[in-house]
C-alpha positions in Angstrom: 135.6 74.3 139.4 133.8 71.1 139.3 130.0 71.4 139.6 128.1 70.6 142.8 130.7 72.1 145.2 128.4 74.8 146.4 129.4 77.7 144.2 125.8 78.8 143.4 124.5 78.1 147.0 127.3 80.3 148.3 126.6 83.0 145.7 123.0 83.1 146.6 123.6 83.3 150.3 126.3 86.0 149.9 124.0 88.0 147.6 121.1 87.9 150.0 123.2 88.6 153.1 125.1 91.5 151.6 122.5 92.9 149.1 124.7 92.1 146.1 123.7 91.3 142.6 124.8 88.1 140.8 126.0 87.7 137.2 126.2 84.1 136.1 127.0 82.1 133.0 125.0 79.2 134.3 121.5 79.3 132.7 120.4 76.0 134.3 120.4 77.0 138.0 117.0 78.1 139.3 118.0 81.4 140.7 114.5 82.8 140.5 113.5 80.9 143.6 116.0 83.0 145.6 117.1 86.1 143.8 114.9 88.9 142.5 115.2 89.5 138.7 116.7 93.0 139.2 119.6 91.5 141.2 120.4 88.7 138.6 121.8 88.7 135.2 122.4 85.4 133.4 124.9 85.7 130.5 124.4 83.2 127.7 127.5 81.4 126.1 127.2 83.6 123.0 127.1 86.9 125.0 129.8 89.1 126.5 129.7 89.9 130.2 128.7 93.5 130.8 131.2 96.1 131.9 130.8 96.8 135.6 132.0 100.0 137.2 135.1 99.3 139.4 133.3 100.6 142.5 130.3 98.3 142.1 130.2 95.2 144.3 128.9 92.2 142.4 129.1 88.4 142.6 130.1 86.4 139.6 128.8 82.9 139.8 130.8 81.2 137.0 130.3 77.7 135.7 133.2 75.2 136.1 134.8 75.9 132.8 137.3 78.6 131.7 136.6 80.4 128.5 138.2 83.8 127.6 135.2 85.7 129.2 135.9 84.0 132.5 139.6 84.7 132.4 138.9 88.4 131.9 136.6 88.4 134.9 139.2 86.5 137.1 141.7 89.2 136.2 139.3 92.0 137.3 137.7 90.7 140.5 138.8 91.5 144.0 138.4 88.0 145.4 137.9 84.5 144.0 136.0 82.1 146.3 136.7 78.5 145.6 134.4 76.0 147.3 135.5 72.5 147.9 133.7 69.3 149.1 135.4 66.7 151.4 137.6 64.0 150.0 141.0 63.6 148.5 139.8 63.7 144.9 137.8 66.9 145.6 140.9 68.4 147.2 143.0 67.5 144.2 140.5 69.1 141.9 140.5 72.2 144.1 144.3 72.4 144.0 144.3 72.2 140.2 141.6 74.8 140.0 143.5 77.1 142.4 146.7 76.7 140.2 144.7 77.7 137.1 143.0 80.6 138.8 146.2 81.9 140.4 147.6 82.6 137.0 145.1 85.4 136.7 144.3 86.3 140.3 146.1 85.5 143.6 143.4 86.6 145.9 141.8 83.3 146.5 139.7 82.1 149.5 139.1 78.4 149.8 135.7 77.4 151.3 135.6 73.9 152.8 132.0 73.1 152.2 130.2 70.3 154.1 133.4 69.4 156.1 133.4 68.1 159.7 135.5 70.0 162.2 138.0 67.2 162.2 138.3 67.1 158.3 138.7 70.9 158.3 141.5 70.8 160.9 143.7 68.8 158.4 143.3 71.3 155.5 145.7 74.2 156.5 148.8 72.0 155.7 147.3 70.9 152.4 146.4 74.4 151.3 149.2 76.4 152.7 149.3 80.0 151.6 145.6 80.3 151.0 143.0 81.4 153.6 140.5 78.7 154.4 136.9 79.0 155.7 134.8 76.2 157.0 131.1 75.5 156.4 129.5 72.5 158.0 126.8 70.7 156.0 123.7 72.8 156.3 120.2 73.3 154.9 120.8 77.0 154.2 119.1 77.1 150.8 116.1 75.2 152.1 115.8 77.8 154.9 116.2 80.7 152.5 113.6 79.3 150.2 111.2 78.6 153.0 111.5 82.0 154.6 112.2 84.1 151.4 114.8 86.1 153.3 118.5 86.1 154.1 119.8 83.8 156.8 120.6 86.7 159.1 116.9 87.6 159.1 115.7 84.1 160.0 114.6 83.9 163.7 116.3 80.5 164.3 119.4 81.9 166.1 121.1 78.4 166.4 120.9 78.0 162.6 122.2 81.6 162.1 125.3 80.9 164.3 126.0 77.7 162.3 125.7 79.3 158.8 126.8 82.9 158.7 127.4 83.4 155.0 128.8 86.8 155.7 132.0 85.1 156.9 133.7 84.8 153.4 133.6 88.5 152.8 134.5 89.3 156.5 137.4 86.8 156.3 138.7 88.4 153.1 138.2 92.0 154.4 140.1 91.0 157.6 143.0 89.6 155.5 143.0 92.7 153.2 142.9 95.1 156.1 145.8 93.3 157.8 147.9 93.4 154.6 147.1 97.1 154.2 148.3 97.8 157.8 151.4 95.8 157.2 152.1 97.8 154.0 151.5 101.1 155.9 154.0 100.0 158.6 156.6 99.4 155.9 156.4 102.9 154.6 
C-alpha cells in the first residue's frame, strides 16, 4: 500500500484502543511518541518476523512493499485493513493493492480515510464485495500525543464520537459473526 494513507495512524489508534501490540517493518515511523516499548517490535529488513501464537492478537503495521516475509504474514492474519485516501488515483492504487493482497487473504476491510460523507457514499459500487469503513479527516494522533492515552479515554466526547478507532475491529467482528451464523444455519 502506498505510504501516507494512514496505515500507521490507524495501527496506533487500534493498538491503544484495544490494548494490542504492534509489529512493524517500518523503522522510520516515530512510534515511541505513542506506543510503549513493551507493546512495539520493529523488525529490520534483514530480520525475520517472530512467530506469534495463533491465539495472540497483534497488529502488523507493514510498509507498502511486499517481500516474502509480508506475504507469509498476509496468509496468517485474520484481517487485512487497507486504508485509502480520497481521489481516483488513490482508489486505483487501493484496488491494485486489494487484488495483490486477495491472492493471500480474502478477509479485507477497506478504510476510507479522510473522506467526506459524500465521497464515501460513492465507494460501495467501486469496491463491491469488500466491507468499507469511513473515517473523516481528524486530528486523532495529535489528541493521542497531547493526552498520552487512547481516544476513548479523552474527555472530549464530540471528538470520541467522530473518531472511534474501535470501529474497524467491530465492523470485522460483526461481519465474521454474521458469516458464522449463516454457516450454522446451513448445517
